[in-house]
C-alpha positions as CSV (number, residue, x, y, z in Angstrom):
1,S,46.1,-64.2,7.2
2,A,42.4,-64.9,7.6
3,V,43.0,-65.5,11.4
4,W,44.7,-62.2,11.8
5,E,42.0,-60.4,9.8
6,S,39.3,-61.9,12.1
7,M,41.3,-60.8,15.2
8,A,41.6,-57.3,13.7
9,K,37.8,-57.1,13.2
10,M,37.4,-58.2,16.8
11,C,39.6,-55.3,17.8
12,V,37.1,-52.9,16.3
13,K,34.4,-54.2,18.6
14,T,36.7,-54.3,21.6
15,R,38.3,-50.9,20.7
16,R,41.8,-52.4,21.2
17,L,43.9,-50.3,18.8
18,D,47.2,-51.6,20.1
19,V,46.3,-55.2,19.3
20,A,45.0,-54.0,15.9
21,R,48.4,-52.7,15.0
22,V,49.9,-56.1,15.6
23,C,47.2,-57.8,13.5
24,L,47.7,-55.4,10.6
25,A,51.5,-55.9,10.7
26,N,51.1,-59.7,10.5
27,M,48.5,-59.3,7.7
28,G,51.0,-57.2,5.7
29,H,48.3,-54.5,5.5
30,A,50.5,-51.5,4.7
31,R,47.7,-49.1,3.9
32,G,45.9,-50.0,7.1
33,A,49.0,-49.4,9.2
34,R,49.5,-46.0,7.5
35,A,45.8,-45.1,8.2
36,M,46.3,-46.0,11.8
37,R,49.3,-43.7,12.1
38,E,47.4,-40.8,10.5
39,A,44.3,-41.5,12.8
40,E,46.4,-40.9,15.9
41,K,46.0,-37.2,15.3
42,E,42.3,-37.5,16.0
43,P,41.4,-36.7,19.7
44,E,38.3,-39.0,19.9
45,R,39.0,-42.7,20.4
46,D,35.9,-43.7,18.4
47,A,37.2,-41.7,15.4
48,R,40.4,-43.6,15.4
49,V,38.6,-46.9,15.7
50,A,36.3,-45.9,12.9
51,R,39.3,-45.4,10.6
52,L,40.4,-48.9,11.4
53,A,36.9,-50.2,10.6
54,I,36.9,-48.4,7.2
55,E,40.2,-50.0,6.3
56,L,38.8,-53.5,7.2
57,G,35.6,-52.9,5.2
58,M,33.3,-52.6,8.3
59,N,31.3,-49.6,7.0
60,E,28.3,-50.0,9.2
61,E,30.4,-50.1,12.3
62,A,32.4,-47.1,11.1
63,E,29.2,-45.0,10.5
64,V,27.9,-45.8,14.0
65,L,31.3,-44.9,15.6
66,L,31.5,-41.5,13.8
67,K,27.9,-40.7,14.8
68,N,28.6,-41.5,18.5
69,C,31.6,-39.2,18.6
70,Q,29.7,-36.5,16.6
71,R,32.4,-36.2,14.0
72,F,30.1,-35.2,11.2
73,D,33.0,-33.8,9.2
74,L,34.6,-37.3,9.0
75,L,31.2,-38.8,8.5
76,N,30.6,-36.5,5.5
77,I,33.9,-37.6,3.9
78,F,33.0,-41.2,4.6
79,Y,29.6,-40.8,2.9
80,Q,31.2,-39.2,-0.2
81,S,33.9,-41.9,-0.4
82,T,31.3,-44.7,-0.2
83,D,29.0,-42.9,-2.8
84,Q,26.2,-42.4,-0.2
85,W,25.3,-38.9,-1.5
86,G,21.7,-39.2,-0.2
87,K,23.0,-38.9,3.3
88,V,25.4,-36.0,2.7
89,G,22.8,-33.2,2.9
90,N,21.4,-34.3,6.3
91,C,25.0,-34.7,7.6
92,C,25.9,-31.2,6.5
93,E,22.8,-29.6,8.0
94,R,23.4,-31.3,11.4
95,Y,27.0,-30.3,11.4
96,L,26.2,-26.6,10.6
97,L,23.6,-26.6,13.4
98,L,26.2,-28.0,15.8
99,L,28.7,-25.3,14.8
100,S,26.2,-22.5,15.3
101,R,25.3,-23.9,18.7
102,L,28.9,-24.2,19.8
103,R,30.0,-21.0,17.9
104,L,32.9,-22.8,16.2
105,Q,34.3,-22.2,12.8
106,P,34.0,-25.1,10.3
107,K,37.0,-27.3,9.5
108,I,38.4,-27.1,6.0
109,Q,38.2,-30.9,5.5
110,F,34.4,-30.8,5.9
111,L,33.6,-27.8,3.7
112,N,33.2,-29.7,0.5
113,F,29.9,-28.4,-0.9
114,Q,30.2,-29.7,-4.4
115,Y,27.1,-31.8,-3.7
116,F,25.0,-28.6,-3.0
117,W,26.3,-26.9,-6.2
118,F,24.7,-29.6,-8.3
119,T,21.7,-30.8,-6.2
120,L,20.6,-27.9,-4.0
121,T,21.0,-25.0,-6.5
122,K,17.3,-24.2,-5.9
123,N,17.6,-24.3,-2.2
124,T,18.0,-20.5,-1.7
125,G,17.2,-20.9,2.0
126,F,20.3,-23.0,2.5
127,C,22.5,-20.4,0.7
128,N,21.0,-17.6,2.8
129,Y,21.7,-19.6,5.9
130,I,25.4,-19.9,5.0
131,L,25.6,-16.2,4.3
132,K,23.9,-15.1,7.5
133,K,26.4,-17.0,9.7
134,K,29.3,-14.6,10.2
135,E,31.9,-17.2,11.1
136,I,31.0,-19.4,8.2
137,K,30.9,-16.5,5.7
138,L,34.4,-15.4,7.0
139,H,35.8,-18.9,6.4
140,F,34.3,-19.1,3.0
141,F,35.8,-15.7,2.1
142,L,39.3,-16.6,3.4
143,K,39.6,-20.2,2.4
144,I,37.1,-21.1,-0.3
145,P,35.9,-18.0,-2.1
146,Q,34.5,-20.2,-4.9
147,T,32.0,-21.7,-2.6
148,Y,31.1,-18.2,-1.3
149,A,30.6,-17.0,-4.8
150,K,28.3,-20.0,-5.7
151,C,26.2,-19.1,-2.7
152,L,26.0,-15.5,-3.8
153,R,24.8,-16.6,-7.2
154,Y,21.8,-18.6,-5.7
155,S,21.1,-16.4,-2.8
156,T,18.0,-14.0,-2.6
157,N,19.6,-11.8,0.0
158,V,23.1,-11.1,-1.5
159,P,25.3,-8.8,0.6
160,K,27.9,-6.6,-1.1
161,P,31.0,-8.9,-1.6
162,P,34.4,-7.6,-0.4
163,R,37.0,-6.3,-3.0
164,K,39.1,-9.4,-2.7
165,L,36.2,-11.6,-3.5
166,R,35.1,-9.5,-6.4
167,K,38.6,-9.7,-7.9
168,W,38.6,-13.5,-7.4
169,W,35.3,-13.8,-9.1
170,A,36.6,-11.6,-12.0
171,Q,39.5,-14.0,-12.4
172,Y,37.2,-17.0,-12.4
173,M,35.0,-15.4,-15.1
174,E,38.1,-14.6,-17.1
175,S,39.2,-18.3,-16.9
176,T,35.8,-19.4,-18.2
177,G,36.0,-16.9,-21.1
178,E,33.3,-14.5,-19.9
179,M,35.3,-11.4,-20.5
180,D,32.4,-8.9,-20.2
181,V,31.6,-10.1,-16.7
182,A,35.3,-10.2,-15.8
183,L,35.7,-6.6,-16.9
184,K,32.7,-5.6,-14.8
185,F,34.1,-7.2,-11.6
186,Y,37.7,-6.0,-12.3
187,Q,36.3,-2.5,-12.5
188,Q,34.4,-2.9,-9.2
189,A,37.5,-4.3,-7.6
190,A,39.5,-1.3,-8.8
191,D,42.2,-3.4,-10.5
192,P,43.5,-1.3,-13.4
193,L,46.3,-3.7,-14.4
194,S,43.8,-6.6,-14.9
195,L,41.4,-4.3,-16.8
196,V,44.2,-3.3,-19.2
197,R,45.3,-6.9,-19.5
198,V,41.9,-8.1,-20.5
199,Y,41.3,-5.2,-22.8
200,C,44.6,-5.9,-24.5
201,Y,43.7,-9.6,-24.8
202,C,40.4,-8.7,-26.4
203,G,42.2,-6.3,-28.8
204,N,40.6,-3.2,-27.5
205,L,43.8,-1.1,-27.0
206,D,42.0,2.2,-27.2
207,K,39.9,1.3,-24.1
208,A,43.0,0.0,-22.4
209,A,44.8,3.3,-23.1
210,E,41.9,5.2,-21.6
211,V,42.0,3.2,-18.4
212,A,45.8,3.5,-18.1
213,N,45.7,7.3,-18.7
214,E,42.9,7.8,-16.2
215,T,44.4,5.7,-13.4
216,G,48.0,6.3,-14.1
217,D,48.8,2.9,-12.6
218,R,52.5,2.1,-13.4
219,A,52.0,-1.6,-13.8
220,A,49.1,-1.1,-16.2
221,C,51.0,1.5,-18.2
222,Y,54.0,-0.8,-18.5
223,H,51.8,-3.7,-19.7
224,L,50.1,-1.5,-22.3
225,A,53.5,-0.1,-23.4
226,R,54.7,-3.7,-24.1
227,Q,51.6,-4.3,-26.2
228,F,52.1,-1.2,-28.2
229,E,55.8,-2.1,-28.7
230,N,54.8,-5.5,-30.0
231,N,52.4,-3.9,-32.4
232,D,55.1,-1.4,-33.7
233,E,53.2,1.6,-32.4
234,I,56.4,3.2,-31.1
235,K,55.1,6.6,-30.1
236,Q,52.4,5.1,-27.9
237,A,54.9,2.7,-26.4
238,I,57.3,5.5,-25.5
239,H,54.4,7.5,-24.0
240,F,53.2,4.7,-21.7
241,F,56.8,3.6,-20.8
242,T,57.3,7.1,-19.7
243,R,54.1,7.1,-17.6
244,A,55.2,3.8,-16.0
245,M,58.6,5.5,-15.2
246,A,60.3,2.7,-17.1
247,F,62.8,5.2,-18.7
248,G,65.3,2.5,-19.6
249,N,62.8,0.8,-21.9
250,A,61.7,4.1,-23.4
251,I,65.4,5.0,-24.0
252,R,66.0,1.7,-25.7
253,I,63.1,2.2,-28.1
254,C,64.1,5.7,-28.9
255,K,67.7,4.5,-29.7
256,E,66.4,1.6,-31.9
257,H,63.9,3.8,-33.9
258,G,65.8,7.1,-34.1
259,F,63.6,9.3,-31.8
260,E,66.6,11.6,-30.9
261,D,64.7,14.5,-29.4
262,Q,62.6,12.3,-27.1
263,L,65.7,10.4,-26.2
264,M,67.4,13.5,-24.8
265,N,64.3,14.4,-22.7
266,L,63.9,10.9,-21.3
267,A,67.6,10.6,-20.5
268,L,67.5,13.8,-18.4
269,L,64.6,12.4,-16.4
270,S,66.1,9.0,-15.8
271,T,69.0,7.6,-13.7
272,P,72.7,8.4,-14.2
273,N,73.3,4.9,-15.8
274,D,70.6,5.6,-18.4
275,M,72.1,9.0,-19.0
276,I,75.5,7.4,-19.7
277,E,73.9,4.9,-22.1
278,A,72.2,7.7,-24.0
279,A,75.4,9.7,-24.0
280,R,77.3,6.8,-25.6
281,H,74.6,6.6,-28.3
282,Y,75.1,10.4,-29.0
283,E,78.9,10.0,-28.8
284,D,78.8,7.6,-31.8
285,R,77.5,10.3,-34.0
286,P,79.5,13.4,-34.8
287,D,76.5,15.8,-35.0
288,T,75.3,15.0,-31.5
289,L,78.5,15.2,-29.5
290,D,77.2,18.3,-27.7
291,K,74.3,16.3,-26.3
292,A,76.7,13.6,-25.2
293,V,78.7,16.2,-23.3
294,M,75.6,17.5,-21.5
295,L,74.4,14.0,-20.5
296,Y,77.9,13.0,-19.3
297,H,78.0,16.2,-17.2
298,K,74.5,15.6,-15.8
299,A,75.4,12.0,-14.8
300,G,78.5,13.2,-13.0
301,H,80.9,11.6,-15.5
302,F,83.1,14.7,-15.7
303,S,86.2,13.0,-17.3
304,R,84.3,11.9,-20.4
305,A,82.4,15.2,-20.7
306,L,85.7,17.1,-20.5
307,G,87.3,14.8,-23.1
308,I,84.6,15.4,-25.7
309,A,84.5,19.1,-24.8
310,V,88.3,19.5,-25.4
311,L,88.1,17.6,-28.7
312,L,85.3,19.8,-29.9
313,N,86.9,23.0,-28.6
314,M,83.8,23.6,-26.5
315,L,85.4,26.2,-24.2
316,L,82.2,27.5,-22.8
317,V,81.1,24.0,-21.8
318,F,84.5,23.4,-20.3
319,V,84.2,26.6,-18.2
320,G,80.7,25.6,-17.2
321,I,81.8,22.3,-15.9
322,M,84.6,23.9,-14.0
323,W,82.2,26.5,-12.6
324,H,79.8,23.9,-11.2
325,S,82.6,22.0,-9.5
326,N,84.0,22.7,-6.0
327,R,87.7,22.9,-5.2
328,N,88.3,19.2,-4.8
329,E,86.4,18.5,-8.0
330,I,88.5,21.2,-9.8
331,R,91.6,19.4,-8.8
332,N,90.2,16.1,-10.1
333,V,89.1,17.8,-13.3
334,I,92.6,19.2,-13.9
335,K,94.1,15.7,-13.4
336,E,91.5,14.2,-15.7
337,L,92.3,16.9,-18.3
338,F,95.8,15.6,-18.5
339,V,94.6,12.0,-18.8
340,I,92.2,13.1,-21.6
341,L,95.1,14.6,-23.5
342,K,96.9,11.2,-23.3
343,Q,93.8,9.4,-24.3
344,S,93.4,11.6,-27.4
345,R,97.0,10.7,-28.3
346,Y,96.0,7.0,-28.3
347,A,93.0,7.6,-30.5
348,E,95.0,9.8,-32.9
349,A,97.8,7.2,-33.1
350,I,95.4,4.4,-33.9
351,S,93.7,6.5,-36.5
352,I,97.1,7.3,-38.2
353,C,97.9,3.5,-38.3
354,S,94.5,2.8,-39.8
355,S,94.5,5.6,-42.5
356,H,98.2,5.3,-43.5
357,D,98.5,1.5,-43.3
358,V,101.4,1.6,-40.9
359,R,102.9,-1.8,-40.5
360,L,101.9,-3.2,-37.1
361,T,104.3,-5.3,-35.1
362,E,103.7,-7.0,-31.8
363,D,105.8,-4.3,-30.0
364,L,103.9,-1.4,-31.6
365,V,100.5,-3.0,-31.0
366,E,101.3,-3.4,-27.3
367,K,102.4,0.3,-27.1
368,L,99.1,1.3,-28.7
369,T,97.1,-0.8,-26.2
370,I,95.3,1.4,-23.7
371,P,95.9,0.4,-20.1
372,K,93.0,-0.6,-17.9
373,D,91.3,2.2,-15.9
374,F,93.0,4.7,-18.1
375,M,89.8,5.8,-19.8
376,D,86.1,5.0,-20.0
377,Q,85.6,1.2,-20.5
378,H,83.3,1.7,-23.5
379,Q,85.8,4.1,-25.2
380,R,88.7,1.8,-24.5
381,E,86.9,-1.2,-26.0
382,R,86.0,0.8,-29.1
383,L,89.6,1.8,-29.6
384,L,90.9,-1.7,-29.1
385,S,88.3,-3.0,-31.6
386,K,89.6,-0.4,-34.1
387,L,93.2,-1.5,-33.4
388,A,92.2,-5.1,-33.9
389,G,90.6,-4.2,-37.2
390,C,93.9,-2.7,-38.4
391,C,95.6,-6.0,-37.5
392,M,93.0,-8.0,-39.4
393,N,93.6,-5.9,-42.5
394,Q,97.3,-6.5,-42.4
395,G,96.9,-10.3,-41.9
396,E,98.1,-10.2,-38.2
397,Y,95.4,-12.6,-37.1
398,H,96.9,-13.6,-33.8
399,L,97.3,-10.0,-32.7
400,A,93.8,-9.2,-33.9
401,C,92.5,-12.1,-31.8
402,K,94.3,-10.8,-28.7
403,K,93.0,-7.3,-29.1
404,Y,89.4,-8.4,-29.9
405,T,89.5,-10.5,-26.7
406,Q,90.7,-7.5,-24.7
407,A,87.8,-5.5,-26.2
408,G,85.4,-8.2,-25.0
409,D,84.4,-9.3,-28.6
410,K,85.1,-13.0,-28.4
411,E,83.2,-13.8,-31.6
412,K,85.4,-11.5,-33.7
413,A,88.4,-12.9,-31.9
414,M,87.4,-16.4,-33.0
415,R,86.9,-15.2,-36.6
416,A,90.5,-13.9,-36.6
417,L,91.8,-17.2,-35.3
418,L,89.9,-19.1,-37.9
419,K,91.5,-17.0,-40.6
420,S,94.9,-17.8,-39.1
421,G,94.3,-21.5,-39.5
422,D,96.0,-22.3,-36.2
423,T,94.0,-25.4,-35.2
424,E,95.6,-25.8,-31.8
425,K,94.8,-22.3,-30.7
426,I,91.3,-22.5,-32.2
427,I,90.6,-25.6,-30.1
428,F,92.1,-24.0,-27.0
429,F,90.2,-20.7,-27.4
430,A,86.9,-22.4,-28.0
431,G,87.4,-24.5,-24.8
432,V,88.3,-21.5,-22.7
433,S,85.6,-19.2,-24.0
434,R,82.7,-21.6,-23.2
435,M,80.3,-19.8,-25.6
436,R,77.8,-21.8,-27.7
437,N,78.4,-19.9,-30.9
438,L,82.2,-20.2,-30.6
439,Y,81.9,-24.0,-30.1
440,V,79.9,-24.2,-33.3
441,M,82.3,-22.0,-35.2
442,A,85.3,-24.1,-34.1
443,A,83.5,-27.4,-35.0
444,N,82.6,-26.1,-38.4
445,Y,86.3,-25.2,-39.0
446,L,87.6,-28.5,-37.8
447,Q,85.1,-30.3,-40.0
448,S,86.8,-28.7,-43.0
449,L,90.1,-30.4,-42.1
450,D,91.1,-34.0,-42.8
451,W,89.4,-35.3,-39.7
452,R,89.3,-38.9,-41.1
453,K,93.0,-39.4,-40.3
454,D,93.1,-37.6,-37.0
455,P,90.8,-39.1,-34.2
456,E,91.6,-36.2,-31.9
457,I,90.0,-33.7,-34.4
458,M,87.0,-36.0,-34.8
459,K,86.6,-36.1,-31.0
460,N,86.8,-32.3,-30.7
461,I,84.2,-31.9,-33.5
462,I,81.7,-34.1,-31.6
463,S,82.5,-32.4,-28.3
464,F,82.1,-28.9,-29.7
465,Y,78.8,-29.6,-31.5
466,T,77.5,-31.2,-28.3
467,K,78.5,-28.3,-26.1
468,G,77.2,-25.8,-28.6
469,R,73.9,-27.6,-28.7
470,A,74.0,-27.8,-32.5
471,L,72.6,-31.2,-32.7
472,D,71.5,-30.8,-36.4
473,S,75.1,-30.1,-37.4
474,L,76.3,-33.0,-35.2
475,A,73.8,-35.3,-37.1
476,G,75.3,-34.1,-40.4
477,F,78.8,-34.9,-39.2
478,Y,77.8,-38.4,-38.1
479,D,76.2,-38.8,-41.5
480,A,79.5,-37.8,-43.2
481,C,81.3,-40.3,-40.9
482,A,79.0,-43.1,-42.1
483,Q,79.6,-42.2,-45.7
484,V,83.4,-42.4,-45.2
485,E,83.1,-45.8,-43.6
486,I,81.1,-47.0,-46.6
487,D,83.2,-45.4,-49.4
488,E,86.7,-46.0,-48.1
489,Y,86.5,-49.0,-45.9
490,Q,83.2,-50.8,-46.8
491,N,82.6,-51.1,-43.1
492,Y,78.8,-51.0,-43.0
493,E,78.7,-52.0,-39.3
494,K,80.4,-48.8,-38.3
495,A,78.4,-46.8,-40.8
496,M,75.2,-48.3,-39.1
497,G,76.4,-47.0,-35.7
498,A,77.2,-43.5,-37.1
499,L,73.8,-43.3,-38.8
500,T,72.1,-44.3,-35.6
501,E,73.9,-41.6,-33.7
502,A,72.8,-39.1,-36.4
503,F,69.2,-40.2,-36.0
504,K,69.4,-39.7,-32.2
505,C,70.8,-36.2,-32.6
506,L,68.3,-35.2,-35.2
507,T,65.3,-36.2,-33.1
508,K,66.6,-34.2,-30.2
509,A,67.5,-31.1,-32.3
510,K,65.4,-28.0,-32.2
511,M,65.4,-26.9,-35.8
512,A,63.5,-23.8,-36.9
513,N,62.0,-25.6,-39.9
514,K,60.1,-28.5,-38.3
515,Q,59.0,-29.8,-41.7
516,Q,62.5,-30.1,-42.9
517,Q,63.5,-31.8,-39.7
518,E,60.8,-34.4,-40.1
519,S,61.8,-35.0,-43.7
520,K,65.5,-35.6,-42.7
521,I,64.4,-38.0,-39.9
522,T,62.3,-40.0,-42.4
523,E,65.2,-40.1,-44.8
524,L,67.6,-41.3,-42.1
525,K,65.1,-44.0,-41.0
526,S,65.0,-45.3,-44.6
527,R,68.8,-45.3,-44.9
528,I,69.3,-47.1,-41.6
529,A,66.8,-49.8,-42.7
530,L,68.7,-50.4,-46.0
531,V,72.1,-50.6,-44.3
532,K,70.7,-53.0,-41.7
533,K,69.2,-55.1,-44.4
534,F,72.5,-55.2,-46.3
535,I,74.4,-56.3,-43.1
536,Q,71.9,-59.1,-42.5
537,T,72.1,-60.2,-46.1
538,R,75.9,-60.4,-46.0
539,R,75.7,-62.6,-43.0
540,L,73.2,-64.9,-44.7
541,F,75.9,-66.1,-47.2
542,D,77.5,-68.0,-44.3
543,S,74.3,-69.8,-43.2
544,D,71.8,-69.7,-46.0
545,P,73.4,-68.6,-49.4
546,Q,70.2,-69.0,-51.4
547,E,68.3,-66.7,-49.1
548,G,71.3,-64.3,-49.3
549,I,71.0,-64.2,-53.1
550,K,67.3,-63.6,-52.9
551,Q,67.8,-60.7,-50.4
552,C,70.5,-59.2,-52.7
553,H,68.1,-59.2,-55.6
554,A,65.5,-57.6,-53.3
555,L,68.0,-54.9,-52.3
556,L,68.8,-54.2,-56.0
557,G,65.2,-53.5,-56.5
558,E,65.1,-50.7,-53.9
559,Q,64.6,-47.2,-55.4
560,D,67.0,-45.2,-53.3
561,L,69.6,-47.9,-52.6
562,E,72.6,-46.0,-53.8
563,S,72.0,-43.3,-51.2
564,S,72.7,-45.9,-48.4
565,V,74.3,-49.0,-50.0
566,R,76.5,-49.0,-53.1
567,F,75.4,-51.2,-56.0
568,G,79.0,-52.4,-56.3
569,D,78.9,-53.9,-52.8
570,V,75.7,-55.8,-53.4
571,Y,77.0,-57.2,-56.8
572,G,80.3,-57.9,-55.1
573,L,78.6,-60.3,-52.7
574,L,76.9,-62.1,-55.6
575,I,80.1,-62.3,-57.8
576,E,82.3,-63.5,-54.9
577,Y,79.8,-66.2,-53.9
578,C,79.3,-67.5,-57.5
579,A,83.0,-67.5,-58.1
580,S,83.7,-69.4,-54.9
581,Q,81.1,-72.0,-56.0
582,G,82.8,-72.4,-59.5
583,N,79.8,-70.8,-61.3
584,H,81.9,-68.4,-63.3
585,E,79.3,-67.9,-66.0
586,K,76.8,-66.6,-63.4
587,A,79.5,-64.5,-61.9
588,Y,80.4,-63.0,-65.3
589,H,76.7,-62.3,-65.8
590,Y,76.6,-60.3,-62.6
591,I,79.8,-58.4,-63.8
592,Q,78.1,-57.5,-67.0
593,E,75.0,-56.5,-65.2
594,L,77.0,-54.2,-62.9
595,R,78.8,-52.7,-65.9
596,A,75.5,-52.0,-67.6
597,R,74.1,-50.3,-64.5
598,M,77.3,-48.3,-63.8
599,P,79.3,-47.9,-67.1
600,N,82.3,-46.2,-65.4
601,V,82.5,-48.6,-62.5
602,T,85.9,-49.7,-61.2
603,L,85.4,-53.3,-60.5
604,S,88.5,-53.7,-58.4
605,Y,86.9,-51.5,-55.7
606,F,84.2,-54.1,-55.1
607,V,85.6,-57.5,-56.2
608,N,89.0,-59.1,-55.5
609,M,91.3,-58.8,-58.5
610,K,92.1,-62.5,-58.4
611,T,88.4,-63.3,-58.6
612,L,88.0,-61.1,-61.6
613,E,90.9,-62.7,-63.4
614,A,89.6,-66.2,-62.7
615,V,86.1,-65.4,-63.9
616,H,87.3,-63.7,-67.1
617,R,89.8,-66.6,-67.8
618,S,87.1,-69.2,-67.3
619,V,84.6,-67.5,-69.7
620,R,87.5,-66.5,-72.1
621,A,86.5,-62.9,-72.0
622,P,89.1,-60.1,-72.2
623,L,89.8,-58.4,-68.9
624,G,91.2,-55.2,-70.1
625,R,92.7,-53.4,-67.2
626,G,90.3,-54.9,-64.8
627,V,89.0,-51.6,-63.6
628,G,86.0,-51.0,-65.8
629,N,84.1,-51.7,-69.0
630,G,86.3,-53.8,-71.3
631,D,85.4,-52.0,-74.5
632,A,85.9,-48.6,-72.9
633,D,89.4,-49.7,-71.7
634,K,90.3,-51.0,-75.2
635,S,89.2,-47.7,-76.9
636,K,91.2,-45.7,-74.3
637,L,94.2,-48.0,-74.9
638,G,93.9,-47.4,-78.7
639,E,93.8,-43.6,-78.2
640,E,96.9,-43.7,-76.0
641,S,98.8,-45.9,-78.7
642,E,97.9,-43.4,-81.4
643,E,99.2,-40.5,-79.2
644,E,102.5,-42.4,-78.6
645,V,103.0,-43.0,-82.4
646,M,102.3,-39.3,-83.1
647,E,104.9,-38.3,-80.5
648,E,107.5,-40.7,-82.0
649,L,106.9,-39.3,-85.5
């Protein structure tokens, strides 16, 4: 390697770049090889050789080569990278003079004047020199406005900066927190949106409103309207949304806050789609149906306008619609009139079923179902929802689910299925709908079933909670699984796995109450640690029984042991071990200690019945029924005997 390095350095002196590539390859100098490939873009041979010299650590030779080929831009970068800041100033001045003599624009790689910002801030002559050169000033303005602005700050002969630069400087001042200066330059740059934005940020909404009203800029008015809406100043929000010609937002606010008069005016100014939305809002209220007719007519939705007009017996409106229509439209209107009469029959029939509690069968429900494209989609969905509600009231949950689905309300359809209790259809509907809230609803329902005996239900619960991104609920389910493994099967290994999965889900969950989430995570950590300690203790009885007994006593001293490990399981280890060693007195002592801690304990849940009989026989103590406290069993037996005697008498 040393030989190849020496040969590579010799190539710098002889300027043999082809040989240098071979040397770098044999040296394994990957960075140098890459530098050589990048240096091929340079037109001067000395510049390429200088790059090789820099990679080999030959700084003096590189400096000489760059000076010879007059590549002061690369020389400046070289000085900065080698921390030779004292030479940067002279290099920059020489390069600028060269550019002015050759009338060339400076290269972007060279124009790094950070050094002058810190060391030459008092050199106003240098700043004026930059500003006088038209080609340099143009480059600064287009490429590096920050440098141009720095020169403006330290210059004694400051020209009037262009609008684009003033806007940039305002943004720069805003980023540093100098809002007064930013506002001044935004005003000079004639940028009303930025002025309004900064005023809103500073909390001066009155000044922002003044700017928006004076300029009438749509973007500024829209931004200000959103601010007023967030502050619940509804009238101001409606005003500026209107000035911004965002009629859809203005209509939305009017509908949400009950500004009915303004809603009508805005709807008439807006697009046909907005008119139809406003008309639907008026249609839901019986006292504003005349406004709905007017808006439907204005939007060109003649069929719906005629339908409401006929229902209200608004003959003058009907004649007006006909008057404003041409012959072709009159024919269409007559056709639509017959359709409206049929539509009114559907609505009337559904109303009769609802008010008189007519028994709905599948055949009748299908006859009452409005065909597609028979009426306005919004009206059809409303009637279908009403029909589905009638089915729900009569307990026809499957029919209700079908009608709610046709009405586009999948959440209510799922609720109907949940009431039916049809597990298979609930699973199918949740999988087909692919909606997060439906996944969670289905999983909650399945969790109420006996999922312990059906692995398929358990699999669907995990799948639905995962797809619904309800990780906190999934963590609760894993916790329940762990408790089942402990209570019913005493399988602490599986319980440990379930608790670990619960911990993973809980850490990834995005709960609204972060403090509660942290508390649950801490509790899970503690429980996992206790279960792990119990598993390790149980294994110790095979290799080191004395240490196992010691760890059992340590576990029994834990405060919240019962929340993770049952006392009976810990005592069961001690009793089984002592009985297997023939130490029945000690085993009986542990039995009595367990009974004292848990008076209603059922010993046969934790200790083998044969072991219990052997221990009691050895210490000559009455066993009772072998399921709990001996005295309690005797008293219960006495009470039962007395009851039997009384029955015989």
